[in-house]
Backbone bond lengths (Angstrom), bond angles and torsions (degrees), N, CA, C in turn:
res aa  C-N    CA-C-N  psi(-1)  N-CA   C-N-CA  omega(-1)  CA-C   N-CA-C  phi
1 X - - - 1.446 - - 1.523 112.42 -
2 X 1.326 118.27 -4.66 1.459 119.37 -176.05 1.517 113.64 -91.35
3 X 1.318 119.06 -5.49 1.453 120.35 -177.02 1.528 113.43 -96.29
4 X 1.319 118.14 15.41 1.461 121.32 177.07 1.529 110.13 -77.90
5 X 1.289 115.62 157.82 1.461 121.12 173.86 1.529 107.63 -86.97
6 X 1.327 116.57 91.27 1.465 121.65 -172.31 1.520 114.19 -61.31
7 X 1.321 120.86 -39.26 1.476 117.99 179.64 1.522 112.85 -60.27
8 X 1.319 117.70 -38.37 1.464 120.26 179.20 1.521 110.42 -66.96
9 X 1.321 116.16 -42.82 1.465 120.25 -179.65 1.522 110.64 -64.64
10 X 1.331 117.53 -40.60 1.462 120.39 179.30 1.522 111.48 -65.51
11 X 1.318 117.21 -38.42 1.466 120.17 178.09 1.523 110.33 -66.32
12 X 1.334 117.08 -43.28 1.468 120.62 178.34 1.525 110.38 -62.35
13 X 1.340 117.46 -42.32 1.465 120.70 177.78 1.523 111.44 -62.44
14 X 1.315 117.55 -42.66 1.463 120.47 179.47 1.522 110.99 -63.35
15 X 1.326 117.05 -40.97 1.468 120.56 178.64 1.525 110.42 -65.05
16 X 1.334 117.35 -42.00 1.465 120.34 179.39 1.526 111.88 -64.78
17 X 1.327 117.29 -42.42 1.464 120.49 178.21 1.520 110.10 -63.07
18 X 1.313 116.92 -42.83 1.461 120.93 178.11 1.526 111.02 -63.37
19 X 1.316 117.59 -42.26 1.461 121.90 179.35 1.525 111.44 -63.13
20 X 1.340 117.15 -46.56 1.460 119.86 178.68 1.525 111.71 -65.29
21 X 1.327 117.29 -36.29 1.458 120.13 176.69 1.513 112.47 -63.55
22 X 1.330 116.51 -43.32 1.469 120.49 178.24 1.521 110.39 -64.56
23 X 1.343 117.43 -43.33 1.464 120.44 178.71 1.527 111.86 -62.87
24 X 1.326 116.84 -39.34 1.458 121.10 179.04 1.528 110.76 -65.48
25 X 1.326 116.72 -45.67 1.463 119.85 178.89 1.524 111.67 -65.35
26 X 1.338 117.26 -37.41 1.465 121.01 177.72 1.524 110.45 -64.39
27 X 1.337 116.75 -41.75 1.468 120.25 179.10 1.528 110.61 -65.16
28 X 1.338 116.71 -42.36 1.458 120.19 177.95 1.523 111.17 -61.39
29 X 1.308 116.83 -44.18 1.467 121.52 -179.64 1.526 110.66 -64.71
30 X 1.323 116.95 -41.40 1.462 121.54 -179.15 1.531 111.39 -64.49
31 X 1.340 116.86 -43.21 1.464 119.94 179.34 1.521 111.54 -69.75
32 X 1.317 116.77 -36.55 1.461 120.27 178.48 1.521 110.63 -66.68
33 X 1.325 116.33 -38.93 1.453 121.67 179.70 1.526 111.54 -68.36
34 X 1.337 117.52 -34.41 1.465 120.67 -178.99 1.527 112.35 -80.77
35 X 1.317 118.36 -8.61 1.453 121.07 175.78 1.515 114.91 98.13
36 X 1.326 117.95 -1.29 1.460 120.56 179.04 1.522 109.84 -87.49
37 X 1.317 117.11 140.62 1.463 118.81 176.33 1.527 110.17 -72.41
38 X 1.314 115.79 145.40 1.464 119.17 -179.29 1.524 110.78 -71.20
39 X 1.311 116.87 -41.97 1.462 121.55 177.21 1.516 108.84 -127.24
40 X 1.309 116.33 117.62 1.450 119.51 171.90 1.524 107.91 -106.95
41 X 1.336 116.18 -175.15 1.460 119.54 -175.41 1.525 112.08 -65.44
42 X 1.325 116.67 -36.84 1.466 119.67 -177.84 1.528 111.04 -67.97
43 X 1.325 117.57 -45.61 1.466 119.12 -179.75 1.524 111.69 -67.17
44 X 1.323 117.01 -33.66 1.458 119.97 175.97 1.520 110.58 -64.38
45 X 1.320 116.70 -41.98 1.463 120.92 178.59 1.530 110.75 -67.17
46 X 1.328 117.14 -40.44 1.467 121.26 178.44 1.525 110.32 -62.48
47 X 1.323 116.90 -46.37 1.462 120.78 -179.54 1.529 111.33 -64.82
48 X 1.326 116.71 -36.80 1.456 120.16 178.18 1.517 112.35 -66.06
49 X 1.337 116.30 -45.41 1.466 119.38 178.64 1.520 111.25 -65.50
50 X 1.329 117.06 -38.76 1.465 120.40 178.42 1.528 110.81 -66.44
51 X 1.325 117.19 -37.54 1.464 120.38 179.23 1.523 111.28 -67.30
52 X 1.324 117.33 -41.03 1.463 120.11 178.14 1.524 110.55 -65.08
53 X 1.330 116.48 -43.81 1.461 119.90 177.71 1.519 111.97 -62.55
54 X 1.324 116.72 -39.52 1.463 121.13 178.26 1.519 110.84 -64.83
55 X 1.313 117.02 -38.57 1.461 120.68 177.78 1.523 110.65 -59.82
56 X 1.317 117.49 -47.60 1.462 120.46 -178.76 1.528 111.75 -68.20
57 X 1.321 117.91 -37.26 1.467 120.57 176.57 1.527 110.12 -64.28
58 X 1.338 117.07 -43.68 1.465 120.43 178.45 1.516 111.89 -64.91
59 X 1.314 116.81 -39.24 1.459 120.42 178.55 1.523 110.53 -61.54
60 X 1.329 117.04 -47.77 1.465 120.83 178.76 1.529 110.95 -63.66
61 X 1.331 117.25 -39.72 1.465 120.17 179.88 1.525 111.16 -65.89
62 X 1.331 117.63 -42.37 1.460 119.83 -179.31 1.526 111.82 -68.31
63 X 1.332 116.85 -36.57 1.462 119.35 176.56 1.522 110.26 -65.84
64 X 1.336 116.84 -43.94 1.464 119.03 178.79 1.526 111.30 -66.27
65 X 1.320 117.55 -35.35 1.461 121.04 176.79 1.530 110.85 -65.92
66 X 1.322 116.84 -41.74 1.465 120.26 177.96 1.524 111.04 -64.50
67 X 1.329 116.94 -42.34 1.462 119.76 178.14 1.524 111.26 -65.75
68 X 1.329 117.07 -37.76 1.465 120.44 176.44 1.526 110.80 -62.42
69 X 1.322 116.33 -42.41 1.466 119.76 -179.74 1.527 110.36 -66.16
70 X 1.327 116.93 -43.91 1.463 120.46 -178.15 1.520 111.09 -67.09
71 X 1.331 116.80 -54.92 1.461 119.60 -175.77 1.524 112.51 -74.78
72 X 1.310 117.11 -30.68 1.460 119.59 179.40 1.510 113.09 -66.66
73 X 1.322 116.82 -40.87 1.464 119.20 -178.77 1.520 112.30 -83.96
74 X 1.318 117.66 -33.87 1.462 120.03 -175.46 1.527 113.01 -83.13
75 X 1.317 117.23 -43.00 1.461 119.58 -171.48 1.528 113.96 -107.92
76 X 1.313 118.31 -30.74 1.458 120.76 -174.95 1.524 113.18 -104.53
77 X 1.306 117.65 -1.66 1.468 124.12 178.25 1.528 112.25 56.29
78 X 1.321 116.61 37.47 1.460 121.06 174.32 1.525 108.87 -82.13
79 X 1.325 118.20 153.92 1.472 118.84 177.77 1.529 110.91 -66.95
80 X 1.323 114.93 151.73 1.464 119.58 -178.53 1.518 111.31 -68.14
81 X 1.314 115.25 145.67 1.456 121.93 176.52 1.524 108.09 -88.33
82 X 1.325 116.71 126.51 1.461 119.97 -179.95 1.524 110.05 -69.12
83 X 1.323 115.78 149.14 1.465 120.98 -177.15 1.521 112.06 -62.90
84 X 1.313 117.52 -35.50 1.465 120.63 -179.74 1.514 112.46 -61.61
85 X 1.332 116.07 -42.75 1.469 119.40 179.54 1.521 111.20 -68.99
86 X 1.330 117.13 -34.68 1.465 119.90 177.04 1.530 110.63 -65.28
87 X 1.322 117.02 -42.31 1.466 120.75 179.52 1.525 110.83 -66.01
88 X 1.331 116.58 -41.92 1.465 119.99 178.41 1.519 110.65 -62.05
89 X 1.338 117.32 -43.00 1.466 119.64 -179.72 1.523 111.49 -66.07
90 X 1.319 117.95 -37.41 1.465 120.72 177.91 1.525 110.38 -65.48
91 X 1.338 117.41 -42.13 1.466 119.89 178.58 1.520 111.33 -64.84
92 X 1.329 117.39 -39.59 1.464 120.31 178.51 1.522 111.52 -65.29
93 X 1.333 116.79 -45.08 1.466 120.02 178.75 1.520 110.20 -62.10
94 X 1.322 117.02 -40.48 1.458 120.97 179.76 1.523 111.72 -62.75
95 X 1.308 117.17 -51.49 1.464 120.60 -178.07 1.511 113.28 -65.57
96 X 1.323 116.60 -44.07 1.466 120.28 -178.54 1.519 110.98 -67.54
97 X 1.338 117.29 -42.17 1.467 118.86 -179.08 1.527 111.22 -67.08
98 X 1.342 118.23 -38.42 1.462 119.68 177.77 1.524 111.04 -65.29
99 X 1.312 116.67 -43.22 1.462 119.97 178.59 1.518 112.50 -62.70
100 X 1.331 116.39 -44.96 1.467 119.57 -179.29 1.528 111.95 -68.32
101 X 1.339 117.06 -39.56 1.465 119.06 178.56 1.524 111.47 -68.20
102 X 1.321 117.78 -37.50 1.460 120.22 175.95 1.516 110.72 -63.26
103 X 1.316 116.65 -43.43 1.460 121.06 177.49 1.526 111.01 -63.08
104 X 1.330 116.66 -42.61 1.466 120.93 -179.78 1.527 111.20 -63.07
105 X 1.335 116.65 -48.89 1.463 119.48 -177.64 1.527 112.21 -70.78
106 X 1.329 118.00 -28.93 1.462 118.71 178.56 1.523 111.37 -73.80
107 X 1.319 118.06 -27.38 1.464 120.84 177.79 1.527 112.02 -86.34
108 X 1.318 116.24 -17.78 1.459 120.71 179.04 1.525 108.17 -72.78
109 X 1.314 116.44 135.72 1.462 119.75 -173.90 1.512 114.08 -69.94
110 X 1.321 117.57 -57.34 1.459 121.31 -174.34 1.516 109.06 -109.41
111 X 1.316 116.27 129.20 1.461 120.10 177.87 1.484 108.43 -99.01
């Protein structure tokens, strides 16, 4: 992971963060202008349930990752997992699980 061109990656990340920020502010402005509230009680409840579910999924994933690292290197002679890849996998699991749980709870009729 150390042979990447970090300045290019940092510039791309900054552009992506700026783009998502502009899109988020544009969406907020558009909904406010049309008269719809940005957060109502249902969306707050959906986001809360998705966040709690994401927390438990991340907790289980991190425990299983720690056990894999411990038992894989000590007993099964597997190569060590680099910290960068572990952090990337945790961030991916976190983002994907929150998105999927939010989608699931928003499509579910009764909360």
